[in-house]
C-alpha positions in Angstrom: 122.4 99.8 108.2 119.3 97.5 108.7 121.5 94.8 110.8 122.3 97.7 113.2 118.7 98.7 113.3 117.5 95.3 114.0 120.1 95.0 117.0 118.8 98.0 118.4 115.6 96.3 118.0 116.4 92.7 119.9 117.9 94.8 122.3 114.5 97.0 123.1 112.8 94.0 122.7 114.7 92.1 125.7 114.7 95.4 127.8 110.8 95.5 127.7 110.3 91.9 128.5 113.0 92.1 131.5 111.0 95.2 132.4 107.3 93.5 132.8 109.1 90.4 134.5 110.5 92.6 136.7 107.7 94.5 137.5 107.2 95.3 141.7 107.3 92.0 143.5 104.1 93.2 145.5 102.3 94.4 142.0 102.9 90.8 140.8 102.1 89.2 143.6 98.8 91.1 143.9 98.0 90.3 140.4 98.7 86.6 140.7 96.4 86.7 143.9 93.5 88.6 142.9 93.4 87.8 139.3 91.0 84.8 138.5 92.5 83.4 135.6 94.2 80.0 134.7 97.2 80.1 132.4 97.1 78.0 129.1 99.2 76.4 127.1 101.1 78.2 123.9 100.5 76.1 120.9 99.4 75.6 117.3 96.2 74.3 116.2 93.5 74.2 113.4 90.0 73.8 113.1 86.6 74.1 111.8 85.0 77.0 113.3 81.4 77.7 112.0 81.6 78.5 108.6 85.6 78.9 108.9 89.1 77.1 108.9 90.9 78.8 112.0 94.8 78.1 112.0 95.4 79.5 115.6 98.6 80.5 116.2 100.1 79.9 112.8 103.1 82.0 113.3 103.9 81.6 117.5 105.9 84.4 118.8 108.9 83.6 120.6 107.8 84.8 123.6 106.8 81.3 124.7 104.0 80.8 127.6 103.0 84.0 129.7 101.3 83.4 132.7 97.7 84.8 132.5 97.8 87.6 135.0 101.4 88.9 134.3 100.8 91.2 130.5 98.2 92.5 128.4 97.7 91.2 125.0 96.4 93.4 122.1 94.0 91.5 119.8 93.3 92.6 116.6 92.3 91.8 113.0 93.1 92.4 109.1 93.3 91.4 106.0 96.8 91.5 104.3 96.6 94.6 103.2 96.6 96.3 106.6 99.8 94.5 107.8 102.3 97.7 107.3 100.7 98.8 110.6 102.2 95.8 112.5 105.6 97.3 113.6 104.4 100.4 114.2 101.7 99.1 116.7 104.6 97.0 117.9 106.9 99.8 118.5 104.6 101.7 120.9 102.8 98.5 122.4 106.0 96.1 123.3 103.7 93.4 124.7 102.1 90.5 123.2 100.0 91.0 119.9 97.4 88.8 118.8 96.2 89.0 115.1 93.9 86.9 113.0 94.1 87.5 109.3 91.2 87.2 106.9 92.8 84.9 104.1 90.0 83.1 101.8 90.6 81.8 98.5 94.0 83.1 96.5 94.7 85.8 99.4 95.8 83.4 101.3 99.4 83.0 99.4 99.7 86.8 99.5 99.0 87.2 103.0 101.6 84.2 103.8 104.2 86.2 101.5 103.5 89.3 103.7 103.9 87.5 106.8 107.1 86.3 105.6 108.3 89.9 104.7 107.3 91.0 108.2 109.5 88.2 109.7 112.5 88.0 107.6 112.9 91.6 105.5 111.2 94.5 108.0 114.0 96.2 109.7 111.3 95.4 112.8 111.5 91.4 112.2 112.8 91.1 115.7 109.5 92.7 117.4 107.2 90.9 114.8 109.3 87.4 115.7 109.2 88.1 119.8 105.5 89.5 120.1 103.3 88.7 117.3 101.0 85.5 117.4 99.3 85.4 113.9 96.0 83.4 113.6 94.3 82.7 109.6 91.0 82.0 109.0 88.8 81.6 106.1 85.3 80.5 104.6 85.0 76.8 104.2 83.4 77.5 100.7 86.4 79.8 99.8 89.6 77.6 100.4 93.2 78.1 99.5 94.6 76.1 96.8 97.2 75.2 99.2 97.4 75.6 102.8 101.1 74.2 104.0 101.7 73.7 107.8 103.7 76.5 109.2 106.8 74.8 110.0 107.2 74.6 106.0 105.5 77.5 104.7 107.8 79.6 107.3 111.1 78.5 106.3 110.2 79.6 102.9 112.8 82.6 102.2 111.0 85.9 101.7 111.9 88.4 98.5 113.3 91.0 100.6 114.5 92.8 97.1 110.6 94.1 96.5 108.4 96.1 97.8 106.3 94.5 101.0 103.5 92.4 99.7 101.1 94.4 101.5 101.6 97.8 99.9 99.9 99.3 97.0 97.5 96.7 96.6 94.7 97.2 94.3 91.9 95.8 96.4 89.8 95.0 93.6 92.0 92.8 92.1 91.7 90.7 95.9 89.9 87.9 96.2 87.5 88.9 98.4 86.5 91.8 96.4 86.2 89.4 93.4 84.0 87.2 94.8 81.7 89.8 97.0 82.9 88.9 100.3 81.9 91.1 103.4 84.9 91.0 105.9 83.9 89.3 109.0 85.3 91.6 111.4 83.5 90.1 114.6 85.0 86.4 113.5 88.4 88.0 113.8 87.9 90.1 116.8 86.7 86.7 118.7 89.6 84.0 117.5 92.1 86.9 118.2 90.7 87.4 121.8 90.0 83.8 122.3 93.8 83.0 121.3 95.3 85.7 123.9 97.3 84.2 126.4 96.7 86.7 128.9 93.6 87.6 131.1 93.6 91.2 130.3 93.1 92.5 126.6 93.1 95.5 124.7 90.4 94.7 121.7 91.4 97.3 119.2 91.9 98.2 115.5 95.2 97.4 113.9 95.1 101.2 112.6 94.6 102.5 116.5 98.3 103.0 118.0 98.6 102.9 121.5 100.6 105.4 124.1 104.0 104.1 124.8 104.5 102.2 127.9 100.7 101.6 128.5 101.1 98.1 129.5 103.4 98.5 132.4 101.6 101.7 133.5 98.5 99.7 133.8 99.7 96.6 135.3 100.9 99.0 138.1 97.6 100.9 138.0 95.7 97.9 138.8 98.1 97.0 141.5 97.7 100.5 143.1 94.4 101.3 142.9 92.0 98.4 141.4 93.0 94.8 142.9 93.8 93.5 146.5 92.6 96.9 148.3 90.4 95.5 151.1 87.2 96.9 151.3 87.4 98.6 147.8 86.7 95.8 144.9 84.2 96.9 142.2 80.8 95.6 143.1 80.4 96.3 138.9 82.0 94.6 136.2 84.3 97.1 134.8 86.9 98.1 131.8 89.1 100.9 131.2 88.7 102.9 128.2 90.9 104.9 126.0 90.1 108.0 124.1 90.8 107.9 120.5 92.0 110.5 118.1 93.3 111.2 114.6 96.2 113.1 113.1 97.2 114.8 110.0 99.5 112.6 107.6 102.0 114.8 107.7 102.8 114.8 111.6 104.2 112.0 114.0 101.8 109.9 116.5 101.9 111.8 120.0 103.4 110.1 122.8 101.9 111.7 125.7 98.9 113.6 126.6 100.6 117.0 126.3 102.2 116.7 123.3 98.6 115.3 121.9 97.0 118.5 123.6 99.5 121.2 121.8 98.6 119.1 118.3 94.6 119.3 119.1 95.3 123.2 119.5 97.1 123.5 116.4 94.6 121.4 114.6 97.1 118.8 113.8 95.1 116.1 115.7 91.1 115.9 116.2 88.9 113.7 118.3 88.3 110.5 116.4 85.7 110.4 113.7 84.0 113.3 114.8 82.4 114.1 111.1 81.9 110.2 110.7 80.1 108.8 113.7 80.2 111.4 116.7 77.8 109.5 119.2 79.9 106.4 118.2 82.9 108.0 120.1 83.0 111.2 121.8 81.8 109.4 125.5 81.1 111.5 128.1 83.5 114.3 129.1 85.1 114.7 126.4 86.2 118.7 126.2 86.9 118.1 130.0 89.4 115.2 129.1 91.3 117.3 126.6 91.5 120.6 128.3 92.6 119.1 131.8 96.0 119.3 132.7 98.2 116.4 133.2 99.1 116.1 137.3 100.9 112.8 137.3 102.3 110.9 135.4 101.0 107.7 136.6 97.6 106.2 135.0 94.7 107.4 136.6 90.9 107.2 136.0 89.5 110.7 134.3 85.7 109.8 134.8 83.4 107.1 134.7 80.7 106.4 131.9 77.8 104.2 131.2 76.7 103.1 128.0 73.3 104.2 128.4 70.8 107.4 128.1 73.0 110.1 126.5 76.1 107.8 125.4 73.6 104.7 124.2 75.7 104.7 120.8 78.8 104.9 122.3 81.7 102.1 120.9 84.0 102.8 123.4 87.6 100.7 123.0 89.1 99.5 126.6 91.3 97.6 128.5 89.0 94.5 129.6 89.4 90.9 130.0 88.7 87.9 127.7 85.6 87.3 129.8 83.9 90.4 128.5 80.9 89.6 126.1 81.8 88.6 122.7 81.1 89.9 119.3 78.1 88.4 117.1 80.3 86.5 114.6 77.2 87.0 112.0 77.7 91.1 111.7 80.4 92.6 109.3 82.2 95.4 108.4 80.4 96.4 105.6 77.1 96.1 107.4 77.8 98.6 110.5 77.0 98.3 113.8 79.3 94.9 114.4 80.0 96.2 118.0 76.5 97.3 118.8 75.3 93.8 120.4 78.5 93.8 122.7 78.1 96.7 123.8 74.1 96.3 124.3 75.3 93.2 126.5 77.8 95.3 128.6 75.1 97.7 129.3 72.7 95.5 130.6 75.2 93.7 133.0 76.3 97.3 134.4 79.8 97.6 133.1 81.4 100.4 134.4 83.6 102.4 131.5 86.5 103.9 133.5 88.1 106.3 131.2 91.9 106.8 131.7 93.6 110.1 131.9 97.2 110.0 130.4 96.6 106.8 127.9 95.2 107.2 124.7 95.0 105.6 121.2 95.5 107.3 117.9 94.8 106.1 114.2 97.6 106.0 112.0 98.0 109.2 110.0 95.8 110.7 108.4 92.5 112.0 109.1 89.6 109.8 107.4 86.8 111.7 105.6 83.1 110.9 105.3 83.1 108.0 102.9 80.2 107.3 100.0 77.5 105.3 102.2 75.6 104.0 98.9 78.9 102.0 98.5 77.4 99.8 101.6 74.3 100.5 102.1 72.8 96.8 100.8 75.2 95.5 103.6 74.1 97.7 106.3 70.2 97.5 105.3 71.1 93.3 105.9 73.0 93.8 108.9 69.9 96.1 110.4 67.5 93.6 109.2 69.2 90.7 111.4 69.8 92.8 114.4 65.9 94.1 114.3 64.4 90.8 113.6 66.5 88.3 115.5 69.7 89.2 117.1 67.7 91.5 119.3 65.7 89.1 120.6 68.3 86.7 121.3 70.1 89.4 123.2 67.1 90.0 125.1 66.8 86.3 125.7 70.3 85.8 126.8 71.1 89.3 128.7 67.7 90.4 129.7 66.8 94.0 129.9 67.4 97.5 131.4 66.3 100.9 131.1 68.2 102.9 128.4 69.9 99.8 126.9 69.6 99.8 123.2 71.5 98.1 120.3 
């Protein structure tokens, strides 16, 4: 049965790759002409970057080289306990995935075992092999005991008889927890984005699943409405925002906006993190977006927002480019506010946030409840001090200031 499933996945992946390569000639020609990017060689490398070893493209996808203008890469980060999301994400994304995994000390070995399981044992392993580039990073002061070259490590046989190594992990036993290491989320975000072969990227979190067909719809949308139209070139930098939602643990992730709207009416779906940080995720005109009828199957812009005034705490997730402002790598997940410096830079640079109508992200099923903030208070206080005393001044020196822009 698994072999049959694997064959079906292979055929689906092949049809998707052919579908992207067979975009309308006019669309590809426009993308090639107007997207200002330079394709780069796809290769593995390793280097010390700041206080980390970075093993870029430790796992290389079978898609090989990709013209920089012709696709969109989903860039994300994780530790090995989140790798159960890889296949569900790829089943909907079906385009390149650039994944940075934090693997310090003895967390490195179960990370490798988890990767081997995905490549060899999972029924969706063909999707992983075709589309997933994996980068590993760890602190120079928390080295794994052994780091084999990928051509050796990835030939080892996986244990396909037991459960996946990434499930039912007690996080208190992880090396990171035992050594009280914060999760360097922005380091992972930047590693994954820098490694992208494509100019356009969706820098997101691994538990956020996109609407199926988004990449081909987006590339057609770019060719139709955004690029190559005389007199309609944007005067400000812009990105395309995806609304985010959560669904109950016992339901499937919706594929279309009408499905999502029905689930919102029934209470099976809710806007993302409204009880945790409403100001971070609401953005402008959320209710109007939810209630608007779908009048076209094509991708379009519903409304345009700015990160200022009433939305100065907004943390949208968007399809942008590798040239958008980076994330500050000194900020950790535990300390919160890890996206705020990038958002400030985009505000000062007067980015426009074009919110798409027929595309969205849905968190892995299960609606998150507010946690115990006391658990992360020391890290949050440290991040706040770093931002207020140092990073804010650096950001003003680098990007300047603009009315309504705050960190």
